[in-house]
N, C-alpha and C positions, 0 to 999 in steps of 0.2 A: 555309413560304415556298421551296420548294426548296433551292436551294444556299445560300440566306441563312439558314437556321435554321427554327425553330418558334415560334409564339406560342401560349400557353394562357390562357385566363381561367377561373379557378377560384372558386367560391362559397364557400370556407372549409371544405373538407371535409378539409384538412390533406394534400392530396395534392402540392403545389407546394413548392417551396423546400426548406430544410433538414428539414420534416417529413417528407419522403420518405427521408430517411437516418436516421430516429429511431431505428431498429434493423435493420441489414442483415444480422444474423447468421444463417448457414446454420442451418435448421431443417427438420425432417419436416413441421410443419403450422404452428404459430403462435411468435410471440414467446414468450419464457419468462414475462413479464408479461402476455400476451393469451391466455392458455388457461383462461380460466374465473374466474380469481382476481383480486379487485380488490386492487391492490398499493399504489397511491400513489408508484409509481415516477415520478421526473421524468425525462421526455423532452423533446427538443427539439421547438417546434412552429414558431417564428418567424412569418414572413409567412403561411404557409400555413394557419393557424389563422384568418384573415380573409380576404375577398373580395380577390383579387389578380390581378396580370397577371404572367406568367414568359415568358421568353425564354431558349430553349435555341439555342446555337450548334451547327453541324454538327460532327460529330467528325472531328478532325483529329489524325493521327499517336495514335490512341487516347485523345485527351482531349476530354472534353465539358463545357462550362461552362454554368452557368444563373445568370441575374439575374432577380430577384423583387421586386416591390413591391407593398405593401398600402396603401392611401390612408387607411383608416379601420381601425385594429387593434382586434381584438375584436369587428369586425362582420361578419357573414356575408352573406346574400343581402340586398342593399339594392334589391330591386324595389319598385316603387310609391313611390320617394322616401322610404321609412319611416326612414331615417337622414339627419339635415342634416349638411352637409360643412362648415360655417362655425363650429360650436362647437369652441373652442380647449380642448381636455382637456390632461392632464398629458402623454398619448401620442396622437397622431394616426397618423402614417404608420411605416412599417417596411420595412427592407431585408434581402434575403437574397441570397447567393452562393454558389454550390457548383462543385465541380470534380471529375471522375470520370476516372481514368486506368486504361487498361489497356496497362501497358508491355511489352507481348509481343517488340518489337522483331523480329518475324518468326519467333520462336522458339517450338517447341511447348511447351518446359518452362513457359514463362512465360503461355502463352495463357490459362490460368484466373486469372490473378494481377488484382486490381482494388484501387486504393488511392483513398480518397474523403474528402472533407473539405467542411464548410459552416459559414458563419457567419451571424449575424443582428444587426441593429442596429437599436433603436428608440430615436431620439432624444427626450429630455425636452424639451416645448415651453415650459413655463412656468418660466422660469429664475429667478424671484424665489421660487418655492415649493421646499419641501424635495424632493429626489428628484435623481436621475442617470440618465444613458443606461442602457439595459438591452441586455445582449448574451448570445448564445446561440452555442455553437460544437460542433462534433463532428467527430471525424477517425477513421478506421480503416483497417482491410485485411481483404480475403477473399481464399482461395486454395483452387481446386479441384485435387486431385490424384487423378486416376482418377475412383473413386466415393467419394473423401473430399472433404468441403469444411469448411475451417477459417476463423475469423474471430475478430477482436477490434476493439474501439473503445473511445474515451474521449470523454466529453461533459462541458459546463459551462454554468452559468448564472449571470451576474453580473446581479441583481436590482433594480439602481437602487434601492438602499436609501432608505426613507422611515421619518418617525417612526413609524409604524404597522407597520412590516415588520421583523419580529426576525431573519431569516436574510438575509445579504447574498449568498451564492453557494452553489450546489448542484454537486457533482461526479458523475460517473457512469462506469461501467466496465462493459463486456459482453464477453462471448464465447461461442463456440458451436463445436461440430463436429457434422457430419451425414454419416451413410453410406448410400448408395444400394445395398442389398443386392442388388437386380435393378430391372428397370424397373418393378415394381409396388409394391415393398416398400422402405421408407426408416425409419431410426432417428435420434434426435438426442439432444444434450444442449446446453442452453443456461442461461446465467447471467446475471443484471444486478443492478446494484448502484447504490443512489443514496445520497449522503451529503450531510447538512447542514455548511456550514462558515462561519466568519464570523459573528459575533453581536452583537446592538446592545445586549441588556438582561441582566441578571444571570441570569435565569431559564433563558436559553437557554445560557449558559455553565455553569450549574449542571447541566444535563440530562446524565443518562446517555448513555453510548456508544450503546447500543441506541436512545435515543430520537433519535438523529441519523443513523442507518443502517437502510436497507432491502435485504433480500437476497433473490432470489428465483431458484430453480432449477428446470427443467422438463426431465423424460425423455418423449420423445414417439416414437410410432412411427404410421406412416400406409400402409395398403395400399389398392390401388386394383384391381378386377377388372371389366372391361366397363365399364359404367355405374355401377358400385357404387364407393363410397369408404368406407373404415372409418379412424377417426383416433382415438387416444388419447393423452393427457397426464397424467402424473403430475406435479403443481407442488408445490412446497414453499416458503413464504414466512416470512421472520422480521422481525420488529419492522415491520409493515406499516403504511404511512400514518405511519411515525415514531412508533411506539407500541410499547414493550417488552412490552405485554401482550396485542399483537396477533400471534401466530404461527398460521398456519393452513396446512394441507394440503388438496390438492382433488385428485379424479380426475375428468378430463372427457371423455366419449365422443361422437363424432360420426359419424353414419352418413348418407349421402346418395346418393340414387338418381336416375339420368338416364335418362328413357325417349325 
């Protein structure tokens, strides 16, 4: 809309709202949890996982703000009226808000700095039922210093505890560093941690620390030459899907050719 900003309609592919900030850590190829290993890491999704409308403001003084609404949480493509809009469920609509700041203040030293934060609210509709509003949030920072990129972020989920939900909230931490050796070759290290916290029943309280925590780290290298790209990731995961008996390592190789 020119100087008035930008509107985007999305059918639930998680590209809008705080879902776009789920992991902005620098990497040579993919997120630490996205390089071929099923991890169970708890990332923020918010309204981006449902059919939604997002408004993006113009960038003013290095600051961009988005506002997103999903009218039917959990519903993606609603073509052919496949989903009724009048059913009152526990949760119907959800809201996201994000802010991204590049506070360079006209200085070259801060030109690579980015600060970002986002939140999600999903109000509980049936007040007589057991359950509460659901919230998600994420905040982080990335910095480019010449060929080196650094980043760190924290995330959290408040699950709207119900009688059948044993985990009331999750926390997450992530960081990464990438080094562009030259225009064609880059390497990176990434880490992502998810942790359960706040429990409703005795079995969750008695669970071992390993069953409450997931840790994933990934070493990656990417090389491109003309129309060819070669990418390699060595990924290690502990307590995947919150299970102390589920430690796995994987090596993933990707080769793509463009003609």
